[in-house]
N, C-alpha and C positions, 0 to 999 in steps of 0.2 A: 238389545245389545248393550252390554255393560260398558263403562268408561274405558276399561283396559282393552276390551275387544275392539272398540271404536278406534282407540289410539293405535293398536297393532295394525288395523286395516289401513289407516292413514300412512303409517310407516311403510307398509308394504307397497302401497301405491306411489310413495314418494322416493323410492330407491333411485339413486342417480341424480336427484334434484340438488341444486346448489344450497337450498335452505335446510336440507335434511339434518345437518349437525345441530342446528338450533332446535329443531323439533325433538331430536333424540336426547338433547340435554334436559328438556322439560319432561320427556317420557321417563328417563332413568331417575329423575328427581322424585317422581311419584312411585315408580315401581323398580324392582330389582331387574337388572339387565338379564335377558334370556339367552345370552350367548353361552355356548358350551364347547369344550374341546372334543375332538373326535380321534386324534391320533397322538402318538408319542407319550412319553412319561410326564405326568404332571402331579404336582402336590395339591391335594384338595384342602382348602381352608375355608373357615366360616367368614373370614374378613376379606374386604377388598378396599380399594382406595377410598371409595365413597364412605364406607363405614368408618374407616380410620379417621377421615376428615371430620365426620360428624361427631366422633367421640371427643375430639379436641374442641369442637364448637360447644359440645355439652359441658365440658370443663370450664369454658369461658362464660357460660350463662350466669352463674352466681356473681361473677365480677361485673357483668353487665347490669344486672338488677341492682346490686349494691351501688354501682356508679350512678344509677338513676336517683336513688334515695340521697346519695351524698351530694349530687349536683344541686338538688333543691335545698338540702340542709345547709350547704356552704353559702349558697346565694342569700338565703334569708338571714343567716347568721352575720354575714358581712354587711348587710344593709340594715341591720338594727332591728329586725323582726324575727328573732330566732323561733324555730318550731322544733317539735320532737323529731328525732331522726327517722323514726318509723311512721311518721304521720303521712296521711294521704296527700296533704299539701306539698310536702317535700317530694313524694314519689311522682305526682302528676306533673309538677314543675320539671323535674328531671326527665321524666318520660317524654314530654313534649320537646325537650331540648336534645335528647340523645337519639330519639327515633329518626329524625331527619338525617343524622350522621350515618346511621346504619343503612337506611334506605338508599342514600346517595352512594355509599360505598359499594353496596351490592349491585345496584342498577348500573352504575357506570362501569364497575369492574367486570361484571358478567357480560355487559354489553361489548366491551373490548374483547373478552374471551370468545364470545359467539362470533364476532366479526372476523377474528383471526381464524377460527375454526372453519367458517364458510370460505374464506379466501384460500386457506390451505387444504380444505377438503377432508379434515379429520374430525373426530368427535370432540365435543367440548369437554375439557378436562376438569376434574373436581377440585384441583388445588386451590382455587380462589375461595372455596367455601370457608376455609380457615382465615385466609388473608382478609376477606370481606368483613369478618367479625373482629379481627385484631385491629384493623385501621381505626374504627370509631372509638376504640378503647384506649388508644395511645395518642390522641390529639386533644388540644384544648377544647373546651366545651363551646366556646364562642367562635371557633374557626369558621369563616364564611364558606358556604357550601360550594361556591364556584371554585374557591381555592382547593378544597378537598377534591372536587371533580378533576381539576387539572392535575393534581398530584397523583390521584389514582390512575389516570390514563398514563402518566409518565412511568409510574412504578410498574404497572402491568406490562407495558410495551418494552421499556428499557430494562426493567429488573427481571423479566421472565421470558416474554415472547421472542425477543431477539436472540435468546440462547437456545430456543427450541421448545419452550413451554414447560409445563410441570415436570419436575424430575431432572431438568437440564440446567436450571438456573444456578448461578454460583453465589448470588446474593439473596438474602431474605426479602421478598417483595414488599412486605409490610414495612420493613425498616427503610427500604429504598423510598417508599412513599413518604415516610416521616422525615427522612433526610432531605428529600426535595423540598418539603414544606419548610423545614428548618432553615435551609440556606436560601431559598427563593423568597420566603416571607418571614424573615427573622423577628420582626416586631410582633408578629402574631404567635410566636413560639417561645419567646423569652421574656424574662421579667417575673415579677412577683404578683402580677394581677391577672395574667391571661388564664389562670386556672380556675377563676371564679366567674360565673356568668354575670355579665353586666359591669364587672369591675373596670374593664378597659374604657367603657363609655363614661363611667364615673371619673376616671383619670382624665379623659379628654375634656370633661366639663370643668374640672379644676384648672386645666391648662388654658381653657378659654375664658377664665375669669369668673367661674362660679364661686359660691360661698365656700372658700377654702377652709375657713375656720370651723365650719360646721362638719367637715368630713375629714380633716387632716389627722384626727385622732384615730381613725380606723386603720387597723393593721391587717393587711391581707397577704399572707405569706404563701409562697409556693414551695414549701419544703426547703430545698437547698438552693433555690433560684438565686442567681447573682451572688453566690458565695456566702449568703447569710447563714449564721449558725442555726441549727435546728432549735426551734422554740416550742415545739409541741410536746406533749407528754408521750412517754413510751407507749402507754396504752393506746392513745389516739393513733400513733404511728403504726402500731401493730395491727389494730383492728380496722384502720382506714378512715378515721373521722378527721381527715385533713384535706386541704386543697390538693389538686393534682389532675393529671389526665383521667378520663372517665373510669377506666378499669384498673388502674395501677396502684391505687392507694391502699387497698386492704391486703397487707402481707399475709394475714390469717387465711383469707379465702384463696389467695394464690398458693399458699403452702398446701392447703387441702387439694387444690387442683393439681399441683405437682405430684402429690402422693397418688392421686387418681390416675394420672398419666403413667406413673411408674408401675402401678399395679396392673394396668392394662397393657403394659409393655410398649407404649407408644412413645413416651419420653425417656431419655437416657438419664439414669440416676448418676452415672459417672460424670456427665457434663454438669448436672446441677450441683453435685457435691464438690467437684473441683473448682467450679466458678465461685462458690461460697468460700472455699479454702483460699483461692487467689485473692478475693476481696478482703478477707481477714488478714492475710499476710501483708497486703499493701496498707491496710488500716493500722496494723501494729507498727509498721515502719514509720508511718507519719506520727503516730502517738509517741514513738521513741524519739523522733527528731524534736518534738515539742518538749518532751521530758528532759532531754539533755541541754535544752536552752538554745538550740541552734536557730529556732524561730521564736521571736519575741512576741508577747501579747500585744495586740493592736496592729501587727503587721498584716500584709495583704493576704497571706495564706493561713493565718493563725486559726481563723474560725473553723474551717473544715478539717484542718490538720489535728486540731485538739478535740474534734468530735470522737467519742468513744468508737473504737474500731468496729464493734458489732452493730452500732447504730446505723452504719452505712447500709446494712442489709435491710433496714426497715424504711428508708427514705427514698424518694425519687422512684424511678422505674426499674431499679435493679432487680428486685424479685420477679417482676412481671417479665422482664427481658430474659432472665435466666431460664424460667420455667417454660415460657411459650415460644421464644425465638431462638435462643442459643441451642435448643434441642431440636430445631428443625432438621429432620433426617436427610433432607436434600443438600443443605448448605453446610452442615456440620461435618466434623471428621467422622470417618466410618470405622476406623480401627479402635479397639478398646484402649490401647495405650495412647493413641492419638486423641481420643476424647478427653483423657485426663489432662493432656498438655493444652488442648484447645480450650477447655473450660477454665483451667487455671489462669491462662493468659487473659481470657475475657474478664474474669473477676479482678485480676491484678490491674489491667489497663483501665477498666471502668473507674475504679477509685482514683487512679492517677489523674485521669482526665478531669474527673469531678473536682478534685482539689486544686490542680494546677491551672485549670482554665475555666473559671466561673462562667465564661460566655457559653460554655457547653455543659450546662448542669446535668444533662442526662448522658453521662459518659458511656453508659451501657450500650446505647444505640451505636455510637461510633466504634466501640470495642468489638461488638458482634460483627458489624460490617467488615471491619479490618480482619478479624479472624476468619470470616467467610472466605476472604480472598486467600488466606494462608492455609486453610484446611486441607486442600489437595496436596500442598507441599508437605505438610506434617505427615499425612498418610503415606506419601511417596517415600519419605525417609524411614518411616516405621516399617513399611513393607520391605524396603531395600535392606534394612538392618535384619529383619527376620530371615530373608533369603540368604544373606551372608552367614547368619548364624547356623542355618540348616546345612549349608554347603560345608561349613567348618566342621560340624558334627559328622557329616557324611564322610569327609576326608579322614577324620580321626578314626572312624570305624573301619574304613578300607585299609588304613595303615595298620 
């Protein structure tokens, strides 16, 4: 008897058992579900939720692998022993740091999903496949695993399960997890050192009276952290050779992933394009304010206001948030016109938060969560306007 036949036999014998949802989750992970419809009109398609989720995970894989190389590269560079970016030293160092984040994210998150499936008596949903990969890519490399575990539990329970599970949540679960981390453990999520492995420990040594003179000349920047002007080359920012969260540094790879999601009709090009447009408009406004002299050089907001408007697209997590989170089909606007409004406001608000509140350097996280809340309202008024327009045209024809 083959593995599939053995699993089918166990599934048949386990009908009605409390643990069956957990077993079915493992079964459908290995094999395509065998359920078929027998009545009514149905549209046949080659895709299902699992395939859709796996396509997004596939788009994330290059960012994950690049993040492993970059983690090692930034570590060795910061501590005075630079290595080639594509060296095995850089990769293995990053691999051993990133892998535990991925494992904890999936084990804890899927554990919560299975627990709720058993309690509620329904199948385990595939939605966490993407969230589980997103989470390790948007957190600092040195985040303690217990903090990540607590945050994942909070994000899955509060961000999704309390609303009814996959397809019912109003907030992006991965961003809920990151927001919990940000507000519950701010010292691990802010500053210009948390993005390079070991830099926090080095800073603690300095504070404890280590040889400050020997290390005070090192500069470890986290892009726009704490309102510092961008000091990296445009090439490094575009290709991703800069400190940052594991998967968000390479705008080039994120751009390719965005094109892949658009081509496969999984990601909305309207949301991506309008988010970029909104960020450019806000950046141009800030540049204009600096040009007319309303903000003087050396003032609190001058650094990021004077940053070229299009540079904002390359730094921080803006590109990653727009491609992989703003386009979440569950929490984003559903109408075409609504997607333009939704995306534009995400880009606009992201740059506004980034500049005006350096304590929140990743404005895209808060902007997307805010617009997740307003997405249903946007769609409501778009649909209401369409209905009024049709009624008006109908009355005109009747008259």
